[in-house]
N, C-alpha and C positions, 0 to 999 in steps of 0.2 A: 515522546513527540507524537502525540495522538491526533495530529491534524493533517497528515499527509496522505494517508490511505483513503479508503472509501467509507462514507458514513454508514452504508449497509453493514460493515463489519461490526460497528458498535451495536446496531440493532440485532445482529446475529448473536452477539455476546449476551445481550439482555435476554433474548428469548431462550438462549441456551441455559442461562442461569435459572430462569423460571422453571424450565423443564426439569432440570436436575433437582431443584427444591421439591417440586411436586412428586417426583419419583421417590425421593427419600422419605417424605412425610407419608406417602401412601403405601410404603412397604411394611406390611405387618410383620414380616419375618426378620426385619432389621438387616436386610441385605447390604452388600458393599455399595456405597454411593458411587464409587469410581466406575462400577459397571454401568450405572445409569448415565454417567457423564460420557463414557466412551460411546454408548449407544446414541446419545444426543449429538455428539460430534459427528459420528458416521451418518446420522440422519441429515444433518446440515450439509455435509459434503455431498451426499447423494442428491439432495434437493438442488444444490448449486450445479452439480454435474448434469442433471436433467435440464436445468435452465440453459447451461452452456450448449448442450446437444441441440436443444430447440433453436437457439440462436444460429448455430452452425447449419442447421437444416434450412433455415430461412436464407442464409447466405448462399447455400448450394442452389437454391431456386432463383435467387437474385443477387449475384455477386456485387452489385452496386448498393446494396442495402447496408450502409455504413452504421446505422444504429444497431443493427444485428451484430455486425462485426465488433462494435464497441461493447455490446452486451456480453458477447462471448468472452472478450478480453477481461472485462470487469469480473465476470463469474469465476474465471480461472484465477484471477488475482485474489479474490476472496477465499477460494478453495486453498490456495497456497498459504494464505495467512493462517487459516485454521490448522492446516497440517503442520505448519512450522511451529505454532504455539503448542501443538500436541507432540512435538518431537519426531514427526514423520518427515525426516529430512529429505529422503530420496523422493518421496511422493510430492513434497512441496516443490522440489526442484523441477519436476516434470510439469507441475501446474504453472509455476512461474514462467517456464519456457513456453508453454502454450499461450500464456497471456502475452508474452513478447511477440509471438508469431501473429496473434490477432491484432495487436497494436501496430505492428509493422505493416500488416496488410491494410489497415485503416489509413495509415500515414502515406502509403504508396498512392492513395487516391486523394487524400486531403492533407498534404504535408504542412499546412499552416495551422492546424488545430493544436494549439499550445497545451490544452489540458490533456489530450491524449499523449503528447510528447512527454509531459511530466510523468504520467503513469508509466510510460515506456522506460524512462530513466530510472524510476523507482524499481520497476520489475527487474531491470538489469542489475541493480544494486543488490536485490535479494538473491540473485544468481551468483553473487560474489564477483560480478563483472563491473566493479565500481568505476573503472576508467571509462567504459562505454556509457555508463549511467551519467557520469559527469559531463561527457560530451553531449549527450542528448539534452541534459538540463541546461547546459550553457547555450545550446541552440535555442531552447525555450526562452531563456531570459534575454537573449539577443533579439528574438522575434517579438517578445512582449516584455519590455523592460519594466513595466509597471505591474506585472503579474506577481502578486505577493506570494502565492503558493509556489510558483516556480523558484523564486529566490530562497524560500524557506526549505524547499525540497533539495535544492542544490547544497544548502548548508548541511543538511542531514547527510547526504551522500558523501560530501567532502570530509565530514568529520567521522561518521561511522564507517565509511567504506575505505577511505584513504588515510585517515588520521591527520588530515591537514586542517588543524584547528584555526590557523591564521586565516586561510581562505574561507573557511566555514563562518568565521566571525564577520568577515566582510559581507558574505551573502545574508547572514541573519540581520546585520545592520541595515542592509538595503530593504529586507522584508519589513523590518520594524518601521523604517522611515516612510514606506509607502502608506501605511495606516497603523499608527500605534494602538488604535482602539479596537481592532478586531481580535478574535481569539488567536489568530496566527501572529499578529503583531505583538500581542502580549506574551505569547510563548517565545517568540524570537528574543524579546527583551529579557525574559527569564534566563535564556541560555547565555546571552551576552553577559548578564550579571554573574551567572554561575561560573563561567570560564574566564572572567576578566583577570588578566595578569598571569594566566596559566600558560605553561609551555605545551607544545604539541603532545598529545597522548591519545591513543586509540581507546575508545570506550568499550566496556564489556557488552552493553546493550542499550540502544536507544531506539525503540521501535517507532516507525513513522505512522502517522494516521491522517485522516481526512481533515479538510477545512470544515 
């Protein structure tokens, strides 16, 4: 489910892959490629942390700078995604918690921003707080019933977080009906087809991504 998170995660992955390849090809001693990959991951995390710190510094100077608040939240969400993929479970938890804090701060000043509420719901789901994630996403679809990403994200959290395939299918069906021709609509249809006629079951892994 690679349409629910943030597009920058995809760009990070592409850049990371390029970095690792060049490290391997340029290593005359035939060193372990995993070392280069670990270094690249840490470099990405450090860059994102610096970005988050810069955004938070802006917020300190101007608490009403919502773009900076959002930027900090997005940075933490990306950090958590990288750490989670790398098996850094505890660090990922901290990063996702920081993302939640920033998104909640943003929504305290602009509660009608549906996209930020979607990200908040997803961040809660990554913290294994699926019930709260579902609550936030149901608020999102109530506020914006034609927001395709909101419905698709709700389906993800219902299925991956609570194992409620029946309700997830309802959410995916709504996402598909909003626009069958978008990548999200097509992905929603693929899930509907995949799970058609199946009983409730908790999946092992269905990572969400950006639209």
